[in-house]
C-alpha positions as CSV (number, residue, x, y, z in Angstrom):
1,M,-12.2,-89.0,-3.6
2,S,-14.5,-87.7,-6.3
3,R,-18.2,-88.1,-6.6
4,D,-17.6,-90.1,-9.8
5,D,-15.9,-92.9,-7.9
6,E,-18.9,-93.3,-5.5
7,P,-22.1,-92.0,-7.0
8,S,-24.3,-90.0,-4.6
9,Y,-27.9,-88.9,-4.9
10,I,-27.0,-85.6,-3.1
11,D,-27.2,-82.6,-5.4
12,Y,-23.8,-81.1,-4.6
13,E,-24.2,-78.5,-7.5
14,A,-27.3,-77.1,-5.8
15,F,-25.5,-76.8,-2.4
16,L,-22.4,-75.2,-4.0
17,D,-24.3,-72.7,-6.0
18,P,-23.4,-69.1,-4.9
19,D,-27.1,-68.2,-5.0
20,F,-28.1,-71.1,-2.7
21,S,-30.8,-70.2,-0.2
22,A,-31.6,-72.5,2.7
23,T,-35.1,-71.0,2.9
24,C,-35.9,-71.7,-0.7
25,F,-34.4,-75.2,-0.5
26,A,-36.5,-76.1,2.6
27,N,-39.6,-74.7,0.9
28,T,-39.0,-76.8,-2.2
29,L,-38.4,-79.9,-0.2
30,V,-41.6,-79.4,1.8
31,L,-43.7,-78.9,-1.3
32,A,-42.1,-81.9,-3.0
33,T,-43.1,-84.2,-0.1
34,N,-46.5,-82.7,0.6
35,N,-49.6,-81.5,-1.0
36,A,-50.0,-77.8,-0.7
37,S,-53.7,-78.2,0.2
38,D,-53.0,-80.6,3.1
39,T,-53.6,-79.4,6.6
40,P,-51.5,-79.9,8.6
41,L,-48.3,-80.4,6.6
42,D,-46.2,-83.5,7.2
43,L,-42.7,-82.2,8.1
44,S,-41.3,-85.5,9.3
45,T,-40.6,-86.7,5.7
46,P,-38.6,-83.6,4.6
47,L,-36.8,-83.5,8.0
48,S,-35.8,-87.2,7.6
49,R,-34.6,-86.4,4.1
50,V,-32.3,-83.6,5.4
51,L,-31.0,-85.7,8.3
52,F,-30.3,-88.5,5.9
53,D,-28.4,-86.1,3.6
54,V,-26.4,-84.9,6.6
55,Q,-25.5,-88.4,7.6
56,E,-24.5,-89.2,4.1
57,V,-22.2,-86.2,3.9
58,D,-20.8,-87.1,7.3
59,T,-20.1,-90.6,6.1
60,H,-18.3,-89.2,3.0
61,I,-16.2,-87.0,5.2
62,D,-15.2,-89.8,7.5
63,T,-14.4,-92.0,4.5
64,L,-12.3,-89.3,2.9
65,T,-10.3,-88.5,6.0
66,T,-9.7,-92.1,6.7
67,K,-8.4,-92.9,3.3
68,S,-6.4,-89.7,3.1
69,A,-5.0,-89.5,6.6
70,L,-1.4,-90.4,5.7
71,P,-1.1,-87.9,2.8
72,L,-2.7,-85.2,5.0
73,L,-0.3,-85.9,7.9
74,E,2.7,-85.9,5.5
75,H,1.4,-82.6,4.0
76,T,1.0,-81.1,7.4
77,R,4.5,-82.3,8.5
78,D,6.1,-80.9,5.3
79,H,4.2,-77.6,5.8
80,A,5.4,-77.4,9.4
81,E,9.0,-78.1,8.4
82,S,8.8,-75.5,5.6
83,S,7.3,-73.0,8.0
84,G,10.1,-73.7,10.5
85,R,12.8,-73.1,7.9
86,I,11.1,-69.9,6.7
87,L,10.7,-68.7,10.2
88,A,14.4,-69.3,11.0
89,E,15.5,-67.5,7.8
90,V,13.1,-64.6,8.5
91,E,14.2,-64.3,12.1
92,G,17.8,-64.0,10.8
93,Q,16.8,-61.3,8.3
94,V,14.8,-59.4,11.0
95,A,17.8,-59.5,13.3
96,S,20.0,-58.1,10.6
97,L,17.4,-55.4,9.8
98,T,17.1,-54.5,13.4
99,E,20.8,-54.2,13.8
100,S,21.0,-52.1,10.6
101,Y,18.2,-49.8,11.8
102,K,20.0,-49.3,15.1
103,T,23.2,-48.4,13.3
104,L,21.2,-46.0,11.0
105,E,19.4,-44.5,13.9
106,K,22.7,-43.8,15.6
107,E,24.6,-42.5,12.6
108,V,21.8,-40.7,10.7
109,I,18.6,-40.1,12.7
110,E,20.2,-38.9,15.9
111,R,22.7,-36.8,14.0
112,Y,19.8,-35.4,11.8
113,E,17.8,-34.5,15.0
114,I,20.9,-32.7,16.4
115,A,21.5,-31.0,13.0
116,E,17.9,-29.9,12.8
117,Q,18.1,-28.3,16.2
118,V,21.3,-26.6,15.1
119,R,19.6,-25.4,11.9
120,L,16.6,-24.1,13.8
121,T,18.8,-22.3,16.3
122,A,20.9,-20.8,13.5
123,E,17.7,-19.6,11.7
124,R,16.4,-18.0,14.8
125,L,19.8,-16.4,15.5
126,V,19.9,-15.0,12.0
127,E,16.4,-13.6,12.4
128,T,17.3,-12.1,15.7
129,V,20.4,-10.5,14.2
130,R,18.4,-9.2,11.3
131,L,15.8,-7.7,13.6
132,G,18.5,-6.3,15.8
133,R,20.2,-4.6,12.9
134,A,16.9,-3.2,11.7
135,V,16.1,-1.9,15.2
136,A,19.6,-0.4,15.5
137,R,19.3,1.3,12.1
138,C,15.9,2.7,13.1
139,L,17.2,4.0,16.4
140,M,20.3,5.5,14.6
141,L,18.0,7.2,12.0
142,G,15.8,8.4,14.9
143,R,18.8,10.0,16.6
144,Q,19.8,11.5,13.3
145,L,16.3,12.9,12.8
146,E,16.5,14.5,16.3
147,V,19.8,16.2,15.5
148,R,18.6,17.4,12.1
149,M,15.4,18.7,13.5
150,S,17.3,20.6,16.1
151,E,19.5,22.1,13.3
152,V,16.4,23.6,11.7
153,G,16.3,26.1,14.6
154,G,14.4,29.3,13.9
155,V,11.7,30.6,16.2
156,G,12.0,29.4,19.8
157,S,15.5,28.1,19.3
158,A,18.8,29.4,20.4
159,K,20.3,28.4,17.0
160,K,20.0,30.3,13.8
161,E,17.6,28.8,11.4
162,D,19.1,26.3,8.9
163,H,16.5,25.8,6.3
164,R,18.5,23.1,4.5
165,A,18.1,20.9,7.6
166,M,14.4,20.6,6.6
167,V,15.5,18.7,3.5
168,R,17.9,16.6,5.4
169,S,15.2,15.8,8.0
170,A,12.9,14.8,5.2
171,D,15.5,12.4,3.8
172,T,15.8,10.8,7.2
173,I,12.0,10.5,7.6
174,L,11.8,8.8,4.1
175,S,14.5,6.3,5.2
176,L,12.5,5.5,8.3
177,R,9.3,5.4,6.3
178,Q,10.8,2.9,3.8
179,I,11.8,0.6,6.7
180,F,8.4,0.8,8.3
181,T,6.6,-0.1,5.1
182,N,8.8,-3.0,4.1
183,T,7.1,-5.5,6.4
184,K,6.8,-8.5,4.1
185,S,8.7,-11.8,4.7
186,G,12.4,-11.3,4.2
187,Q,12.3,-7.5,4.1
188,E,14.1,-5.2,6.5
189,G,11.0,-4.1,8.4
190,E,9.6,-7.6,9.1
191,G,8.6,-7.9,12.7
192,L,9.5,-4.3,13.7
193,D,5.9,-3.6,14.6
194,K,6.2,-6.0,17.5
195,V,9.2,-4.1,19.0
196,N,8.0,-1.6,21.6
197,A,11.0,0.7,21.1
198,I,10.2,1.0,17.4
199,N,6.5,1.8,18.1
200,T,7.6,4.4,20.6
201,L,10.0,5.9,18.1
202,K,7.4,6.0,15.4
203,N,4.6,7.5,17.6
204,E,6.7,10.0,19.6
205,L,9.3,11.1,17.1
206,V,8.8,10.2,13.5
207,V,5.1,11.0,13.1
208,P,5.3,14.3,15.1
209,G,8.6,15.2,13.5
210,E,7.2,14.7,10.0
211,R,4.2,16.8,10.9
212,N,6.4,19.5,12.4
213,I,8.8,19.6,9.4
214,A,5.9,19.7,6.9
215,S,4.2,22.5,8.9
216,R,7.5,24.5,9.0
217,A,7.9,24.1,5.2
218,Q,4.3,25.1,4.6
219,Q,4.8,28.2,6.7
220,V,7.9,29.2,4.7
221,V,5.9,29.0,1.5
222,K,3.1,30.9,3.0
223,E,5.4,33.7,4.0
224,F,7.2,33.9,0.6
225,S,7.7,37.6,-0.3
226,M,10.2,39.2,-2.6
227,S,8.4,42.4,-3.7
228,S,10.0,45.6,-2.4
229,L,7.0,47.9,-3.3
230,L,6.2,50.4,-0.6
231,S,2.9,52.1,0.2
232,S,4.3,55.3,-1.3
233,G,4.7,53.7,-4.7
234,Q,8.5,53.6,-4.4
235,T,10.7,50.6,-4.1
236,S,13.0,49.5,-1.4
237,A,16.2,47.9,-2.6
238,S,16.5,44.6,-1.0
239,T,20.1,43.3,-0.6
240,F,21.3,40.5,-2.8
241,A,21.9,38.4,0.3
242,Q,18.3,38.9,1.5
243,T,16.9,37.9,-1.9
244,E,19.1,34.9,-2.2
245,D,18.2,33.8,1.3
246,T,14.5,34.0,0.6
247,K,14.9,32.0,-2.6
248,S,17.1,29.4,-0.8
249,R,14.6,29.1,2.1
250,T,11.6,28.7,-0.2
251,T,13.5,26.2,-2.4
252,S,14.3,24.1,0.7
253,A,10.7,24.2,1.9
254,L,9.4,23.2,-1.6
255,Q,11.9,20.3,-1.7
256,T,10.8,19.2,1.8
257,L,7.2,19.2,0.8
258,Y,8.0,17.4,-2.4
259,L,9.8,14.6,-0.5
260,L,7.2,14.3,2.2
261,S,4.2,14.0,-0.2
262,P,2.5,10.7,0.3
263,R,3.0,7.9,-2.1
264,T,1.7,4.3,-2.6
265,A,3.6,1.1,-3.2
266,R,2.8,1.3,-6.9
267,T,3.9,5.0,-7.3
268,T,6.5,5.6,-10.0
269,P,8.3,8.8,-11.0
270,E,5.8,9.2,-13.8
271,S,2.7,8.9,-11.6
272,F,4.0,10.6,-8.5
273,E,2.1,13.7,-7.4
274,P,3.8,16.0,-4.9
275,T,0.5,16.8,-3.2
276,L,1.9,18.6,-0.1
277,M,3.9,20.9,-2.3
278,L,1.0,21.6,-4.7
279,T,-1.4,22.2,-1.8
280,A,1.0,24.7,-0.2
281,L,1.5,26.6,-3.4
282,Q,-2.3,26.6,-4.2
283,D,-3.0,27.9,-0.7
284,Y,-0.5,30.7,-1.2
285,L,-2.2,31.7,-4.5
286,Q,-5.6,31.5,-3.0
287,T,-4.6,33.6,0.0
288,S,-3.2,36.3,-2.3
289,L,-6.4,36.2,-4.4
290,K,-8.7,36.4,-1.4
291,S,-6.8,39.3,0.2
292,S,-6.6,41.2,-3.1
293,L,-10.3,40.7,-3.8
294,A,-11.4,41.8,-0.4
295,S,-9.1,44.9,-0.3
296,L,-9.9,46.0,-3.9
297,A,-13.6,45.7,-3.3
298,R,-13.3,47.7,-0.2
299,A,-11.0,50.3,-1.8
300,L,-13.5,50.9,-4.7
301,T,-16.0,52.1,-2.2
302,Q,-13.4,54.3,-0.6
303,L,-11.4,55.8,-3.5
304,P,-8.7,57.5,-1.3
305,Q,-7.5,54.0,-0.4
306,L,-7.4,52.7,-4.0
307,E,-3.8,53.7,-4.8
308,R,-2.4,52.0,-1.7
309,T,-4.6,48.9,-2.3
310,L,-3.5,48.6,-5.9
311,L,0.1,48.9,-4.8
312,E,-0.4,46.0,-2.4
313,I,-2.1,44.0,-5.1
314,S,0.9,44.7,-7.4
315,A,3.2,43.6,-4.7
316,R,1.3,40.3,-4.3
317,C,1.5,39.7,-8.0
318,Q,5.2,40.5,-8.1
319,N,5.7,37.8,-5.5
320,I,3.8,35.4,-7.7
321,V,6.0,36.4,-10.7
322,A,9.0,35.8,-8.5
323,L,7.6,32.5,-7.3
324,Q,7.0,31.4,-10.9
325,S,10.6,32.2,-11.8
326,L,11.8,30.3,-8.8
327,L,9.7,27.2,-9.5
328,S,10.8,27.1,-13.1
329,S,14.4,27.1,-12.1
330,T,14.1,24.5,-9.3
331,K,14.4,20.9,-10.3
332,P,12.8,18.1,-8.2
333,P,15.3,16.4,-5.9
334,V,16.1,12.7,-6.1
335,H,13.4,10.9,-4.2
336,P,14.9,8.0,-2.2
337,L,11.8,5.9,-2.5
338,L,11.3,6.5,-6.3
339,S,14.9,6.4,-7.6
340,G,16.2,3.4,-9.5
341,A,18.0,2.6,-12.7
342,S,15.1,0.6,-14.0
343,Q,12.5,3.3,-13.4
344,P,11.5,5.8,-16.0
345,K,12.3,9.5,-15.8
346,A,10.1,11.8,-13.8
347,K,7.3,13.5,-15.7
348,S,8.4,17.1,-14.9
349,D,11.8,18.8,-15.0
350,N,10.9,21.5,-12.5
351,F,8.4,22.5,-9.8
352,L,6.4,24.8,-12.1
353,Q,5.0,22.3,-14.5
354,P,2.9,20.2,-12.1
355,L,1.5,23.4,-10.5
356,L,0.5,24.8,-13.9
357,A,-1.1,21.5,-14.8
358,A,-3.0,21.4,-11.5
359,L,-4.3,25.0,-12.0
360,D,-4.9,24.4,-15.8
361,T,-3.1,27.6,-16.7
362,S,-0.1,28.7,-18.8
363,S,1.4,31.1,-16.2
364,L,0.8,32.1,-12.5
365,P,0.4,35.8,-13.1
366,S,-2.2,35.2,-15.7
367,Y,-4.0,32.8,-13.3
368,F,-3.9,35.5,-10.6
369,W,-5.2,38.4,-12.8
370,R,-7.9,36.3,-14.5
371,S,-9.1,34.8,-11.3
372,L,-9.2,38.2,-9.6
373,A,-11.0,39.7,-12.6
374,S,-13.6,36.9,-12.7
375,N,-14.4,37.4,-9.0
376,M,-14.4,41.2,-9.3
377,A,-17.2,41.4,-11.9
378,P,-20.0,40.4,-9.5
379,R,-18.5,42.6,-6.7
380,M,-18.7,45.6,-9.0
381,Q,-22.3,44.8,-10.0
382,E,-23.1,44.7,-6.2
383,I,-21.4,48.1,-5.6
384,M,-23.2,49.8,-8.5
385,Y,-26.5,48.2,-7.6
386,K,-26.4,49.6,-4.1
387,G,-25.7,53.1,-5.5
388,G,-25.1,55.9,-3.2
389,V,-21.9,58.0,-2.8
390,S,-19.6,55.1,-3.8
391,A,-21.3,54.5,-7.1
392,R,-21.4,58.2,-8.0
393,T,-17.7,58.6,-7.0
394,L,-16.8,55.7,-9.3
395,R,-18.7,57.1,-12.2
396,S,-17.1,60.5,-11.9
397,N,-13.6,58.9,-11.5
398,K,-14.0,56.2,-14.1
399,E,-10.9,57.2,-16.2
400,R,-8.8,57.5,-13.1
401,V,-9.8,54.0,-11.9
402,R,-9.1,52.7,-15.4
403,D,-5.5,54.1,-15.4
404,A,-4.8,53.0,-11.9
405,V,-5.9,49.4,-12.5
406,R,-3.9,49.3,-15.8
407,E,-0.8,50.6,-14.0
408,C,-1.4,48.1,-11.2
409,V,-1.3,45.2,-13.7
410,D,1.7,46.7,-15.4
411,R,3.6,47.1,-12.2
412,G,2.5,43.7,-10.7
413,S,3.6,41.8,-13.9
414,R,7.2,42.6,-13.4
415,L,9.8,40.8,-11.4
416,P,10.6,42.5,-8.1
417,G,13.1,45.3,-8.7
418,E,12.5,45.3,-12.4
419,K,11.6,48.7,-14.0
420,G,9.6,49.4,-17.1
421,G,6.7,47.6,-18.7
422,R,6.6,44.0,-19.7
423,K,5.6,44.5,-23.4
424,G,5.2,41.4,-25.4
425,E,4.8,39.1,-22.4
426,G,1.0,39.2,-22.3
427,W,0.5,41.7,-19.5
428,E,-1.6,43.9,-21.8
429,R,-4.2,41.2,-22.2
430,E,-4.4,40.7,-18.4
431,A,-4.7,44.5,-18.0
432,A,-7.6,44.6,-20.4
433,V,-9.3,41.8,-18.6
434,M,-8.8,43.5,-15.2
435,V,-9.9,46.9,-16.5
436,G,-13.0,45.3,-18.1
437,S,-14.0,43.6,-14.9
438,V,-13.7,46.8,-12.8
439,V,-14.4,49.7,-15.2
440,G,-16.9,47.7,-17.3
441,G,-19.2,47.5,-14.3
442,I,-19.2,51.2,-13.7
443,K,-22.4,52.4,-15.4
């Protein structure tokens, strides 16, 4: 029933307003039935008004429910019947879905769980097999390294020295190094650092073995000598076999040091620096220079020893000439960790080029004589400054010293066993520099 059918003085719009406030409504009602200045206020009238409104609303509700009881009951009955039919239909669908889920769970989910377990097992088996193969390969290479290191022989070994075994040992060490550094996911060396046998192999064999092989190769370079000059000024004819053996041993040592030189993950053939090899060669040159400088400075204060000392210096320079010839004819070996079809060509074709670049010189004999001359000048000034018998002897034998130094440079600028001067190959310039550094200081 609408309010139009039975008019009511109740302001339904006010009560239905979303912003309705009971406090504001009560305050308005009190002020409408009282004077604001009255004391005390009369609350019985507004309270009666509210109670009357409540009774009016209650009457309306009772009237509406009485008149609409039958439609309400019919509506409730229809709603209950509809709900029953929907519930029956839904229960049937739920039962069907439950049965389908059970079938799905049995045919798919349970099989998937079993398949997932099989997949996980297979993955772990593959990982175990991969790790086992890597461990087996490392142990095989470790055994190979032991054999090859024993083949090196030499001092303290019953076997004759096999210098080529140093290169073979270096190859094996590089193979092991490659495995040990490839530790990223999916690479051969992944997880090897957690295997005790591999850590033992690395710490007790590979690292000491690499150090031993490098030390042996450095010693061979340090002992390089092909000059046959004797203290008497004559030569001793070395056999062809001895000469070739020295060349072969030194070549193997240089190749070993080249291979064992450290590299980084981004190193390419163009940027690779054989630091171990260069350091060994530079040490060899510095040792020759220091020995020559000390002996020459001592001999100039004791002239009877000068001839023998200059002969020894010539022999050292002949060894350097022979070393330069050997380096120029020796090509770098294929580096297992740098080789590849997609990589550029190495920046040097022989071992001499990187050494000359490191020393900033055009030839090793020139570097030897000029370095010796530059260090001799202050030594000569010191000798002449001290004066005494040595200084007077040098002044009186100045021409003899000049000829002896010049002959020393001439003799030392030849290859071992070669006779005659080396005209046209720059030895005269080096002789002039040496003579100037020694004789120029005799005043």
